[in-house]
N, CA, C and O atoms as a GROMACS GRO file, in nm:
protein
  616
    1MET      N    1   8.409  11.420   9.326
    1MET     CA    2   8.403  11.276   9.321
    1MET      C    3   8.305  11.228   9.427
    1MET      O    4   8.296  11.288   9.535
    2GLU      N    5   8.231  11.122   9.398
    2GLU     CA    6   8.138  11.066   9.495
    2GLU      C    7   8.173  10.918   9.516
    2GLU      O    8   8.199  10.845   9.421
    3TYR      N    9   8.172  10.877   9.644
    3TYR     CA   10   8.201  10.739   9.679
    3TYR      C   11   8.110  10.696   9.794
    3TYR      O   12   8.104  10.763   9.897
    4ASN      N   13   8.039  10.587   9.776
    4ASN     CA   14   7.944  10.535   9.876
    4ASN      C   15   7.846  10.643   9.921
    4ASN      O   16   7.812  10.652  10.040
    5GLY      N   17   7.801  10.723   9.828
    5GLY     CA   18   7.702  10.825   9.858
    5GLY      C   19   7.757  10.951   9.924
    5GLY      O   20   7.680  11.042   9.957
    6GLU      N   21   7.889  10.958   9.944
    6GLU     CA   22   7.950  11.075  10.007
    6GLU      C   23   8.035  11.148   9.904
    6GLU      O   24   8.108  11.085   9.827
    7LYS      N   25   8.025  11.282   9.903
    7LYS     CA   26   8.100  11.362   9.806
    7LYS      C   27   8.236  11.401   9.865
    7LYS      O   28   8.247  11.436   9.982
    8TYR      N   29   8.338  11.395   9.778
    8TYR     CA   30   8.475  11.432   9.816
    8TYR      C   31   8.527  11.534   9.717
    8TYR      O   32   8.496  11.528   9.598
    9ILE      N   33   8.607  11.628   9.766
    9ILE     CA   34   8.676  11.722   9.679
    9ILE      C   35   8.819  11.671   9.661
    9ILE      O   36   8.893  11.658   9.758
   10VAL      N   37   8.855  11.641   9.537
   10VAL     CA   38   8.988  11.588   9.506
   10VAL      C   39   9.060  11.691   9.419
   10VAL      O   40   9.021  11.715   9.304
   11ARG      N   41   9.165  11.751   9.476
   11ARG     CA   42   9.240  11.853   9.404
   11ARG      C   43   9.390  11.820   9.410
   11ARG      O   44   9.438  11.773   9.513
   12PRO      N   45   9.464  11.842   9.301
   12PRO     CA   46   9.607  11.814   9.302
   12PRO      C   47   9.684  11.893   9.410
   12PRO      O   48   9.790  11.849   9.454
   13GLN      N   49   9.631  12.008   9.452
   13GLN     CA   50   9.701  12.091   9.549
   13GLN      C   51   9.712  12.026   9.687
   13GLN      O   52   9.807  12.053   9.760
   14ASP      N   53   9.616  11.939   9.722
   14ASP     CA   54   9.620  11.882   9.857
   14ASP      C   55   9.582  11.734   9.863
   14ASP      O   56   9.549  11.683   9.971
   15CYS      N   57   9.585  11.666   9.750
   15CYS     CA   58   9.556  11.522   9.748
   15CYS      C   59   9.675  11.449   9.687
   15CYS      O   60   9.733  11.494   9.589
   16TYR      N   61   9.710  11.337   9.747
   16TYR     CA   62   9.828  11.263   9.704
   16TYR      C   63   9.788  11.120   9.672
   16TYR      O   64   9.800  11.030   9.756
   17GLY      N   65   9.739  11.099   9.551
   17GLY     CA   66   9.687  10.970   9.511
   17GLY      C   67   9.796  10.875   9.465
   17GLY      O   68   9.904  10.917   9.424
   18TYR      N   69   9.765  10.745   9.472
   18TYR     CA   70   9.859  10.643   9.427
   18TYR      C   71   9.779  10.518   9.393
   18TYR      O   72   9.686  10.481   9.464
   19ALA      N   73   9.817  10.453   9.285
   19ALA     CA   74   9.754  10.326   9.247
   19ALA      C   75   9.863  10.232   9.199
   19ALA      O   76   9.962  10.276   9.142
   20ASP      N   77   9.844  10.103   9.221
   20ASP     CA   78   9.944  10.005   9.182
   20ASP      C   79   9.875   9.872   9.156
   20ASP      O   80   9.762   9.850   9.199
   21LYS      N   81   9.946   9.785   9.087
   21LYS     CA   82   9.896   9.650   9.059
   21LYS      C   83  10.007   9.553   9.092
   21LYS      O   84  10.119   9.570   9.046
   22ASN      N   85   9.977   9.452   9.171
   22ASN     CA   86  10.074   9.346   9.202
   22ASN      C   87  10.062   9.240   9.094
   22ASN      O   88   9.964   9.166   9.090
   23TRP      N   89  10.162   9.231   9.007
   23TRP     CA   90  10.159   9.134   8.897
   23TRP      C   91  10.212   9.001   8.947
   23TRP      O   92  10.332   8.988   8.974
   24GLY      N   93  10.127   8.904   8.959
   24GLY     CA   94  10.167   8.773   9.007
   24GLY      C   95  10.051   8.708   9.079
   24GLY      O   96   9.936   8.750   9.066
   25SER      N   97  10.081   8.604   9.155
   25SER     CA   98   9.974   8.528   9.217
   25SER      C   99   9.957   8.560   9.365
   25SER      O  100   9.855   8.523   9.423
   26ASP      N  101  10.055   8.628   9.429
   26ASP     CA  102  10.044   8.656   9.571
   26ASP      C  103  10.149   8.760   9.609
   26ASP      O  104  10.243   8.786   9.534
   27PHE      N  105  10.131   8.820   9.726
   27PHE     CA  106  10.232   8.909   9.780
   27PHE      C  107  10.350   8.824   9.827
   27PHE      O  108  10.333   8.708   9.865
   28THR      N  109  10.470   8.882   9.823
   28THR     CA  110  10.584   8.814   9.882
   28THR      C  111  10.576   8.832  10.034
   28THR      O  112  10.498   8.912  10.083
   29SER      N  113  10.656   8.757  10.106
   29SER     CA  114  10.661   8.772  10.251
   29SER      C  115  10.807   8.775  10.293
   29SER      O  116  10.875   8.674  10.282
   30PRO      N  117  10.857   8.890  10.341
   30PRO     CA  118  10.781   9.010  10.372
   30PRO      C  119  10.745   9.089  10.246
   30PRO      O  120  10.802   9.066  10.138
   31TRP      N  121  10.650   9.181  10.261
   31TRP     CA  122  10.607   9.269  10.153
   31TRP      C  123  10.614   9.411  10.205
   31TRP      O  124  10.554   9.444  10.307
   32VAL      N  125  10.688   9.496  10.134
   32VAL     CA  126  10.705   9.637  10.173
   32VAL      C  127  10.666   9.724  10.055
   32VAL      O  128  10.710   9.700   9.942
   33TRP      N  129  10.583   9.825  10.079
   33TRP     CA  130  10.554   9.924   9.975
   33TRP      C  131  10.532  10.057  10.044
   33TRP      O  132  10.430  10.079  10.110
   34LEU      N  133  10.629  10.146  10.028
   34LEU     CA  134  10.625  10.278  10.091
   34LEU      C  135  10.644  10.383   9.982
   34LEU      O  136  10.733  10.369   9.898
   35SER      N  137  10.563  10.487   9.984
   35SER     CA  138  10.572  10.590   9.881
   35SER      C  139  10.516  10.721   9.932
   35SER      O  140  10.420  10.723  10.009
   36SER      N  141  10.576  10.832   9.888
   36SER     CA  142  10.519  10.962   9.921
   36SER      C  143  10.568  11.067   9.823
   36SER      O  144  10.683  11.066   9.780
   37ASN      N  145  10.479  11.158   9.789
   37ASN     CA  146  10.517  11.278   9.714
   37ASN      C  147  10.476  11.404   9.791
   37ASN      O  148  10.469  11.513   9.734
   38ASN      N  149  10.450  11.388   9.919
   38ASN     CA  150  10.416  11.500  10.008
   38ASN      C  151  10.534  11.517  10.104
   38ASN      O  152  10.528  11.476  10.220
   39LEU      N  153  10.641  11.579  10.053
   39LEU     CA  154  10.766  11.589  10.127
   39LEU      C  155  10.801  11.734  10.158
   39LEU      O  156  10.772  11.825  10.081
   40THR      N  157  10.865  11.752  10.274
   40THR     CA  158  10.910  11.884  10.317
   40THR      C  159  11.060  11.876  10.346
   40THR      O  160  11.106  11.781  10.408
   41SER      N  161  11.134  11.976  10.303
   41SER     CA  162  11.278  11.980  10.324
   41SER      C  163  11.311  12.004  10.471
   41SER      O  164  11.256  12.095  10.534
   42ASN      N  165  11.400  11.921  10.527
   42ASN     CA  166  11.449  11.945  10.663
   42ASN      C  167  11.542  12.066  10.667
   42ASN      O  168  11.560  12.125  10.772
   43ILE      N  169  11.600  12.103  10.553
   43ILE     CA  170  11.694  12.214  10.547
   43ILE      C  171  11.622  12.348  10.542
   43ILE      O  172  11.652  12.438  10.620
   44THR      N  173  11.525  12.361  10.450
   44THR     CA  174  11.456  12.490  10.430
   44THR      C  175  11.321  12.498  10.498
   44THR      O  176  11.270  12.608  10.522
   45GLY      N  177  11.261  12.383  10.530
   45GLY     CA  178  11.125  12.383  10.584
   45GLY      C  179  11.019  12.400  10.477
   45GLY      O  180  10.900  12.403  10.507
   46GLN      N  181  11.061  12.412  10.351
   46GLN     CA  182  10.969  12.432  10.239
   46GLN      C  183  10.926  12.298  10.180
   46GLN      O  184  10.998  12.199  10.186
   47LYS      N  185  10.805  12.298  10.123
   47LYS     CA  186  10.754  12.179  10.055
   47LYS      C  187  10.838  12.153   9.931
   47LYS      O  188  10.872  12.245   9.857
   48LEU      N  189  10.872  12.026   9.908
   48LEU     CA  190  10.947  11.986   9.789
   48LEU      C  191  10.847  11.958   9.678
   48LEU      O  192  10.776  11.858   9.682
   49GLU      N  193  10.842  12.045   9.579
   49GLU     CA  194  10.740  12.038   9.475
   49GLU      C  195  10.771  11.935   9.367
   49GLU      O  196  10.680  11.892   9.296
   50ASN      N  197  10.897  11.896   9.352
   50ASN     CA  198  10.935  11.806   9.243
   50ASN      C  199  11.012  11.686   9.300
   50ASN      O  200  11.116  11.647   9.247
   51SER      N  201  10.959  11.628   9.410
   51SER     CA  202  11.027  11.519   9.478
   51SER      C  203  10.929  11.409   9.516
   51SER      O  204  10.811  11.434   9.544
   52VAL      N  205  10.980  11.285   9.518
   52VAL     CA  206  10.899  11.169   9.553
   52VAL      C  207  10.992  11.054   9.588
   52VAL      O  208  11.103  11.046   9.535
   53PHE      N  209  10.948  10.965   9.676
   53PHE     CA  210  11.022  10.840   9.693
   53PHE      C  211  10.924  10.724   9.680
   53PHE      O  212  10.805  10.736   9.708
   54ASP      N  213  10.980  10.612   9.638
   54ASP     CA  214  10.903  10.491   9.621
   54ASP      C  215  10.994  10.374   9.658
   54ASP      O  216  11.102  10.358   9.601
   55ILE      N  217  10.950  10.293   9.754
   55ILE     CA  218  11.027  10.178   9.800
   55ILE      C  219  10.936  10.056   9.793
   55ILE      O  220  10.824  10.060   9.846
   56GLY      N  221  10.981   9.950   9.729
   56GLY     CA  222  10.895   9.832   9.719
   56GLY      C  223  10.972   9.703   9.707
   56GLY      O  224  11.087   9.701   9.663
   57GLY      N  225  10.906   9.596   9.746
   57GLY     CA  226  10.963   9.463   9.732
   57GLY      C  227  10.955   9.385   9.861
   57GLY      O  228  10.862   9.402   9.941
   58GLY      N  229  11.051   9.298   9.881
   58GLY     CA  230  11.054   9.215  10.001
   58GLY      C  231  11.126   9.085   9.975
   58GLY      O  232  11.232   9.058  10.031
   59ARG      N  233  11.067   9.004   9.890
   59ARG     CA  234  11.126   8.874   9.857
   59ARG      C  235  11.092   8.840   9.712
   59ARG      O  236  11.017   8.747   9.684
   60PRO      N  237  11.150   8.917   9.619
   60PRO     CA  238  11.116   8.896   9.478
   60PRO      C  239  11.171   8.764   9.425
   60PRO      O  240  11.268   8.709   9.479
   61LYS      N  241  11.109   8.714   9.320
   61LYS     CA  242  11.158   8.593   9.255
   61LYS      C  243  11.222   8.631   9.122
   61LYS      O  244  11.165   8.708   9.044
   62VAL      N  245  11.341   8.577   9.099
   62VAL     CA  246  11.411   8.596   8.973
   62VAL      C  247  11.438   8.458   8.915
   62VAL      O  248  11.508   8.377   8.976
   63PHE      N  249  11.381   8.430   8.798
   63PHE     CA  250  11.390   8.298   8.736
   63PHE      C  251  11.341   8.189   8.832
   63PHE      O  252  11.397   8.080   8.836
   64GLY      N  253  11.236   8.220   8.909
   64GLY     CA  254  11.176   8.123   9.000
   64GLY      C  255  11.247   8.107   9.133
   64GLY      O  256  11.203   8.028   9.216
   65ILE      N  257  11.356   8.180   9.154
   65ILE     CA  258  11.432   8.170   9.279
   65ILE      C  259  11.402   8.292   9.365
   65ILE      O  260  11.418   8.406   9.321
   66ALA      N  261  11.357   8.269   9.489
   66ALA     CA  262  11.323   8.379   9.580
   66ALA      C  263  11.451   8.439   9.637
   66ALA      O  264  11.538   8.368   9.687
   67LEU      N  265  11.462   8.571   9.627
   67LEU     CA  266  11.574   8.645   9.684
   67LEU      C  267  11.527   8.710   9.813
   67LEU      O  268  11.429   8.784   9.813
   68ASN      N  269  11.595   8.684   9.922
   68ASN     CA  270  11.548   8.730  10.052
   68ASN      C  271  11.582   8.876  10.079
   68ASN      O  272  11.695   8.920  10.056
   69ARG      N  273  11.483   8.950  10.128
   69ARG     CA  274  11.499   9.086  10.179
   69ARG      C  275  11.564   9.180  10.077
   69ARG      O  276  11.668   9.239  10.104
   70LYS      N  277  11.500   9.193   9.962
   70LYS     CA  278  11.547   9.282   9.856
   70LYS      C  279  11.440   9.388   9.830
   70LYS      O  280  11.322   9.356   9.812
   71LEU      N  281  11.482   9.514   9.829
   71LEU     CA  282  11.391   9.623   9.798
   71LEU      C  283  11.447   9.703   9.682
   71LEU      O  284  11.568   9.717   9.666
   72LEU      N  285  11.357   9.755   9.601
   72LEU     CA  286  11.390   9.851   9.497
   72LEU      C  287  11.341   9.986   9.544
   72LEU      O  288  11.233   9.996   9.603
   73SER      N  289  11.418  10.090   9.518
   73SER     CA  290  11.367  10.222   9.552
   73SER      C  291  11.424  10.327   9.459
   73SER      O  292  11.526  10.306   9.393
   74ASP      N  293  11.355  10.438   9.455
   74ASP     CA  294  11.402  10.554   9.381
   74ASP      C  295  11.355  10.676   9.458
   74ASP      O  296  11.239  10.686   9.498
   75PHE      N  297  11.446  10.768   9.479
   75PHE     CA  298  11.416  10.895   9.544
   75PHE      C  299  11.445  11.005   9.444
   75PHE      O  300  11.560  11.028   9.407
   76TRP      N  301  11.339  11.071   9.400
   76TRP     CA  302  11.354  11.185   9.310
   76TRP      C  303  11.356  11.310   9.397
   76TRP      O  304  11.255  11.347   9.456
   77TYR      N  305  11.472  11.374   9.405
   77TYR     CA  306  11.487  11.495   9.486
   77TYR      C  307  11.498  11.614   9.393
   77TYR      O  308  11.600  11.634   9.327
   78GLU      N  309  11.392  11.693   9.389
   78GLU     CA  310  11.385  11.811   9.302
   78GLU      C  311  11.430  11.779   9.160
   78GLU      O  312  11.507  11.853   9.098
   79GLY      N  313  11.379  11.665   9.109
   79GLY     CA  314  11.400  11.628   8.970
   79GLY      C  315  11.520  11.540   8.943
   79GLY      O  316  11.538  11.495   8.830
   80LYS      N  317  11.604  11.513   9.043
   80LYS     CA  318  11.721  11.427   9.024
   80LYS      C  319  11.695  11.292   9.090
   80LYS      O  320  11.653  11.285   9.205
   81SER      N  321  11.721  11.184   9.015
   81SER     CA  322  11.693  11.049   9.063
   81SER      C  323  11.811  10.991   9.139
   81SER      O  324  11.926  11.001   9.098
   82TYR      N  325  11.779  10.928   9.254
   82TYR     CA  326  11.875  10.849   9.330
   82TYR      C  327  11.814  10.710   9.342
   82TYR      O  328  11.726  10.686   9.425
   83GLU      N  329  11.862  10.618   9.258
   83GLU     CA  330  11.803  10.485   9.250
   83GLU      C  331  11.885  10.384   9.330
   83GLU      O  332  12.008  10.387   9.329
   84PHE      N  333  11.813  10.296   9.400
   84PHE     CA  334  11.875  10.187   9.476
   84PHE      C  335  11.811  10.058   9.427
   84PHE      O  336  11.700  10.023   9.470
   85ASN      N  337  11.880   9.987   9.338
   85ASN     CA  338  11.821   9.875   9.266
   85ASN      C  339  11.917   9.755   9.271
   85ASN      O  340  12.019   9.755   9.204
   86PHE      N  341  11.883   9.655   9.350
   86PHE     CA  342  11.969   9.538   9.366
   86PHE      C  343  11.995   9.465   9.235
   86PHE      O  344  12.098   9.400   9.219
   87SER      N  345  11.901   9.476   9.140
   87SER     CA  346  11.918   9.403   9.013
   87SER      C  347  12.022   9.468   8.923
   87SER      O  348  12.071   9.405   8.829
   88LYS      N  349  12.057   9.593   8.951
   88LYS     CA  350  12.168   9.658   8.880
   88LYS      C  351  12.292   9.637   8.966
   88LYS      O  352  12.339   9.728   9.034
   89PHE      N  353  12.346   9.514   8.959
   89PHE     CA  354  12.451   9.469   9.050
   89PHE      C  355  12.575   9.558   9.047
   89PHE      O  356  12.647   9.567   9.147
   90TRP      N  357  12.601   9.625   8.935
   90TRP     CA  358  12.719   9.710   8.924
   90TRP      C  359  12.712   9.835   9.012
   90TRP      O  360  12.813   9.902   9.032
   91THR      N  361  12.592   9.867   9.064
   91THR     CA  362  12.580   9.983   9.153
   91THR      C  363  12.611   9.947   9.298
   91THR      O  364  12.618  10.035   9.384
   92LEU      N  365  12.631   9.817   9.325
   92LEU     CA  366  12.663   9.768   9.460
   92LEU      C  367  12.562   9.814   9.564
   92LEU      O  368  12.599   9.859   9.672
   93THR      N  369  12.433   9.803   9.530
   93THR     CA  370  12.326   9.843   9.621
   93THR      C  371  12.314   9.746   9.737
   93THR      O  372  12.312   9.624   9.719
   94HIS      N  373  12.304   9.802   9.857
   94HIS     CA  374  12.284   9.726   9.981
   94HIS      C  375  12.157   9.776  10.048
   94HIS      O  376  12.122   9.893  10.038
   95THR      N  377  12.088   9.685  10.116
   95THR     CA  378  11.963   9.719  10.182
   95THR      C  379  11.955   9.653  10.319
   95THR      O  380  11.988   9.535  10.335
   96LYS      N  381  11.910   9.730  10.417
   96LYS     CA  382  11.870   9.676  10.548
   96LYS      C  383  11.733   9.735  10.578
   96LYS      O  384  11.712   9.855  10.561
   97PHE      N  385  11.639   9.650  10.622
   97PHE     CA  386  11.509   9.706  10.658
   97PHE      C  387  11.446   9.626  10.769
   97PHE      O  388  11.476   9.508  10.790
   98ASP      N  389  11.357   9.694  10.839
   98ASP     CA  390  11.288   9.634  10.952
   98ASP      C  391  11.148   9.694  10.959
   98ASP      O  392  11.128   9.811  10.926
   99CYS      N  393  11.053   9.614  11.000
   99CYS     CA  394  10.918   9.662  11.025
   99CYS      C  395  10.874   9.604  11.159
   99CYS      O  396  10.881   9.484  11.182
  100ARG      N  397  10.827   9.693  11.247
  100ARG     CA  398  10.783   9.649  11.379
  100ARG      C  399  10.637   9.686  11.399
  100ARG      O  400  10.594   9.797  11.369
  101GLU      N  401  10.563   9.590  11.451
  101GLU     CA  402  10.424   9.616  11.488
  101GLU      C  403  10.420   9.640  11.638
  101GLU      O  404  10.450   9.551  11.717
  102MET      N  405  10.382   9.761  11.676
  102MET     CA  406  10.369   9.798  11.816
  102MET      C  407  10.219   9.792  11.852
  102MET      O  408  10.136   9.757  11.768
  103ASP      N  409  10.186   9.826  11.976
  103ASP     CA  410  10.045   9.823  12.018
  103ASP      C  411   9.958   9.916  11.934
  103ASP      O  412   9.847   9.880  11.896
  104THR      N  413  10.009  10.038  11.905
  104THR     CA  414   9.927  10.137  11.836
  104THR      C  415   9.985  10.185  11.704
  104THR      O  416   9.924  10.267  11.636
  105GLN      N  417  10.103  10.135  11.665
  105GLN     CA  418  10.170  10.184  11.544
  105GLN      C  419  10.237  10.070  11.467
  105GLN      O  420  10.266   9.964  11.520
  106ILE      N  421  10.260  10.099  11.339
  106ILE     CA  422  10.348  10.018  11.255
  106ILE      C  423  10.466  10.110  11.222
  106ILE      O  424  10.446  10.225  11.181
  107ILE      N  425  10.589  10.059  11.239
  107ILE     CA  426  10.709  10.141  11.220
  107ILE      C  427  10.802  10.071  11.122
  107ILE      O  428  10.837   9.954  11.141
  108TRP      N  429  10.842  10.143  11.016
  108TRP     CA  430  10.936  10.092  10.918
  108TRP      C  431  11.067  10.168  10.928
  108TRP      O  432  11.068  10.289  10.950
  109HIS      N  433  11.177  10.097  10.910
  109HIS     CA  434  11.310  10.158  10.900
  109HIS      C  435  11.379  10.092  10.780
  109HIS      O  436  11.397   9.971  10.778
  110VAL      N  437  11.417  10.173  10.682
  110VAL     CA  438  11.482  10.123  10.561
  110VAL      C  439  11.611  10.201  10.538
  110VAL      O  440  11.611  10.324  10.538
  111GLU      N  441  11.720  10.128  10.519
  111GLU     CA  442  11.848  10.190  10.482
  111GLU      C  443  11.894  10.127  10.352
  111GLU      O  444  11.899  10.004  10.340
  112GLN      N  445  11.926  10.211  10.255
  112GLN     CA  446  11.981  10.163  10.128
  112GLN      C  447  12.098  10.251  10.090
  112GLN      O  448  12.095  10.373  10.108
  113TRP      N  449  12.204  10.189  10.036
  113TRP     CA  450  12.319  10.265   9.992
  113TRP      C  451  12.383  10.194   9.874
  113TRP      O  452  12.370  10.073   9.856
  114ASN      N  453  12.452  10.275   9.794
  114ASN     CA  454  12.527  10.222   9.680
  114ASN      C  455  12.647  10.312   9.655
  114ASN      O  456  12.688  10.387   9.743
  115THR      N  457  12.704  10.306   9.537
  115THR     CA  458  12.826  10.381   9.508
  115THR      C  459  12.804  10.531   9.495
  115THR      O  460  12.902  10.607   9.497
  116VAL      N  461  12.680  10.577   9.483
  116VAL     CA  462  12.656  10.721   9.464
  116VAL      C  463  12.572  10.786   9.574
  116VAL      O  464  12.559  10.909   9.575
  117GLY      N  465  12.516  10.710   9.667
  117GLY     CA  466  12.434  10.774   9.768
  117GLY      C  467  12.383  10.679   9.874
  117GLY      O  468  12.405  10.558   9.869
  118LYS      N  469  12.313  10.738   9.970
  118LYS     CA  470  12.252  10.662  10.078
  118LYS      C  471  12.116  10.724  10.109
  118LYS      O  472  12.100  10.846  10.108
  119MET      N  473  12.018  10.638  10.135
  119MET     CA  474  11.884  10.684  10.172
  119MET      C  475  11.842  10.611  10.298
  119MET      O  476  11.845  10.488  10.304
  120VAL      N  477  11.803  10.687  10.400
  120VAL     CA  478  11.750  10.630  10.524
  120VAL      C  479  11.607  10.679  10.538
  120VAL      O  480  11.581  10.800  10.536
  121THR      N  481  11.514  10.585  10.552
  121THR     CA  482  11.372  10.618  10.557
  121THR      C  483  11.311  10.559  10.684
  121THR      O  484  11.320  10.439  10.707
  122ASP      N  485  11.250  10.645  10.766
  122ASP     CA  486  11.178  10.602  10.886
  122ASP      C  487  11.035  10.649  10.872
  122ASP      O  488  11.010  10.769  10.856
  123ILE      N  489  10.941  10.557  10.880
  123ILE     CA  490  10.799  10.590  10.865
  123ILE      C  491  10.720  10.526  10.977
  123ILE      O  492  10.743  10.410  11.012
  124THR      N  493  10.627  10.602  11.033
  124THR     CA  494  10.537  10.553  11.138
  124THR      C  495  10.393  10.577  11.094
  124THR      O  496  10.358  10.686  11.050
  125CYS      N  497  10.311  10.473  11.106
  125CYS     CA  498  10.167  10.485  11.081
  125CYS      C  499  10.092  10.446  11.207
  125CYS      O  500  10.126  10.349  11.275
  126GLU      N  501   9.990  10.523  11.238
  126GLU     CA  502   9.902  10.490  11.351
  126GLU      C  503   9.805  10.382  11.305
  126GLU      O  504   9.739  10.397  11.203
  127LYS      N  505   9.796  10.273  11.381
  127LYS     CA  506   9.706  10.162  11.345
  127LYS      C  507   9.561  10.207  11.335
  127LYS      O  508   9.486  10.154  11.253
  128LYS      N  509   9.522  10.304  11.416
  128LYS     CA  510   9.382  10.349  11.414
  128LYS      C  511   9.345  10.411  11.279
  128LYS      O  512   9.227  10.421  11.245
  129ASP      N  513   9.447  10.452  11.201
  129ASP     CA  514   9.423  10.512  11.070
  129ASP      C  515   9.447  10.415  10.956
  129ASP      O  516   9.442  10.454  10.839
  130MET      N  517   9.474  10.288  10.988
  130MET     CA  518   9.509  10.190  10.886
  130MET      C  519   9.399  10.084  10.871
  130MET      O  520   9.310  10.071  10.954
  131LEU      N  521   9.409  10.010  10.761
  131LEU     CA  522   9.322   9.896  10.738
  131LEU      C  523   9.397   9.769  10.774
  131LEU      O  524   9.512   9.752  10.734
  132PHE      N  525   9.334   9.683  10.847
  132PHE     CA  526   9.390   9.550  10.875
  132PHE      C  527   9.328   9.458  10.772
  132PHE      O  528   9.210   9.424  10.781
  133VAL      N  529   9.408   9.416  10.673
  133VAL     CA  530   9.357   9.348  10.554
  133VAL      C  531   9.350   9.196  10.577
  133VAL      O  532   9.447   9.134  10.618
  134ASN      N  533   9.233   9.139  10.549
  134ASN     CA  534   9.215   8.994  10.550
  134ASN      C  535   9.230   8.949  10.406
  134ASN      O  536   9.132   8.947  10.330
  135TYR      N  537   9.352   8.913  10.368
  135TYR     CA  538   9.386   8.887  10.228
  135TYR      C  539   9.390   8.738  10.197
  135TYR      O  540   9.459   8.661  10.264
  136GLU      N  541   9.316   8.699  10.095
  136GLU     CA  542   9.320   8.562  10.045
  136GLU      C  543   9.378   8.566   9.905
  136GLU      O  544   9.330   8.642   9.820
  137ALA      N  545   9.481   8.485   9.878
  137ALA     CA  546   9.547   8.481   9.749
  137ALA      C  547   9.452   8.427   9.642
  137ALA      O  548   9.354   8.360   9.674
  138PRO      N  549   9.481   8.456   9.515
  138PRO     CA  550   9.396   8.404   9.408
  138PRO      C  551   9.383   8.252   9.408
  138PRO      O  552   9.284   8.199   9.358
  139ASN      N  553   9.482   8.181   9.463
  139ASN     CA  554   9.475   8.035   9.466
  139ASN      C  555   9.394   7.983   9.585
  139ASN      O  556   9.384   7.862   9.605
  140GLY      N  557   9.336   8.074   9.665
  140GLY     CA  558   9.252   8.036   9.777
  140GLY      C  559   9.324   8.022   9.910
  140GLY      O  560   9.259   8.003  10.012
  141LYS      N  561   9.456   8.032   9.911
  141LYS     CA  562   9.532   8.019  10.036
  141LYS      C  563   9.537   8.152  10.109
  141LYS      O  564   9.536   8.259  10.048
  142LYS      N  565   9.542   8.144  10.241
  142LYS     CA  566   9.556   8.263  10.326
  142LYS      C  567   9.695   8.257  10.389
  142LYS      O  568   9.715   8.193  10.493
  143LEU      N  569   9.790   8.325  10.323
  143LEU     CA  570   9.930   8.318  10.365
  143LEU      C  571   9.974   8.436  10.451
  143LEU      O  572  10.081   8.432  10.511
  144HIS      N  573   9.894   8.540  10.457
  144HIS     CA  574   9.931   8.663  10.529
  144HIS      C  575   9.829   8.691  10.638
  144HIS      O  576   9.711   8.708  10.610
  145ASN      N  577   9.875   8.696  10.762
  145ASN     CA  578   9.784   8.719  10.873
  145ASN      C  579   9.803   8.853  10.942
  145ASN      O  580   9.721   8.890  11.026
  146ARG      N  581   9.908   8.926  10.909
  146ARG     CA  582   9.935   9.057  10.970
  146ARG      C  583   9.961   9.158  10.859
  146ARG      O  584  10.068   9.219  10.856
  147LEU      N  585   9.866   9.178  10.769
  147LEU     CA  586   9.882   9.267  10.655
  147LEU      C  587   9.811   9.400  10.684
  147LEU      O  588   9.689   9.407  10.687
  148TRP      N  589   9.891   9.503  10.704
  148TRP     CA  590   9.840   9.636  10.734
  148TRP      C  591   9.855   9.726  10.611
  148TRP      O  592   9.954   9.716  10.538
  149ASN      N  593   9.756   9.815  10.588
  149ASN     CA  594   9.759   9.906  10.476
  149ASN      C  595   9.721  10.044  10.526
  149ASN      O  596   9.619  10.062  10.592
  150GLY      N  597   9.805  10.142  10.494
  150GLY     CA  598   9.777  10.279  10.538
  150GLY      C  599   9.813  10.379  10.432
  150GLY      O  600   9.876  10.346  10.332
  151GLY      N  601   9.771  10.501  10.455
  151GLY     CA  602   9.796  10.605  10.356
  151GLY      C  603   9.839  10.738  10.415
  151GLY      O  604   9.843  10.838  10.344
  152ASN      N  605   9.872  10.740  10.544
  152ASN     CA  606   9.908  10.871  10.602
  152ASN      C  607  10.024  10.858  10.702
  152ASN      O  608  10.020  10.916  10.810
  153GLY      N  609  10.124  10.782  10.664
  153GLY     CA  610  10.242  10.769  10.751
  153GLY      C  611  10.318  10.900  10.761
  153GLY      O  612  10.303  10.990  10.679
  154LYS      N  613  10.398  10.907  10.864
  154LYS     CA  614  10.483  11.026  10.886
  154LYS      C  615  10.625  10.980  10.899
  154LYS      O  616  10.715  11.062  10.918
   0.00000   0.00000   0.00000
């Protein structure tokens, strides 16, 4: 692959790509999107070949009403899904999350639990490896002043 005149080698063995589209007119505030398929087991120390997590949301609107601090997530652990979805009210999904901007890092802490499981996610990104996004909404308003984007959290 070539980008801006520089050649890159992109192989499934060591590249972890992701693409998404925000359907709507603007990001919610807060806005959280965390995802990885490059996972290692704390138990065995081995790479998890059939596992991924995806956490997204913040303040979704349902029938035009903003719901505060709601995240959707799914953790596929070796092919088995553990979903935490507030809209499936019968699962009694609960969420607590925090994001802190430090001098050199962005740190996320997400806890979700329901009737079948619990997922705790802690991610740290170094600011030097991130993009500080100057985002203007399609309607011309600038509603987000601390929007960070990264791709190599730990």
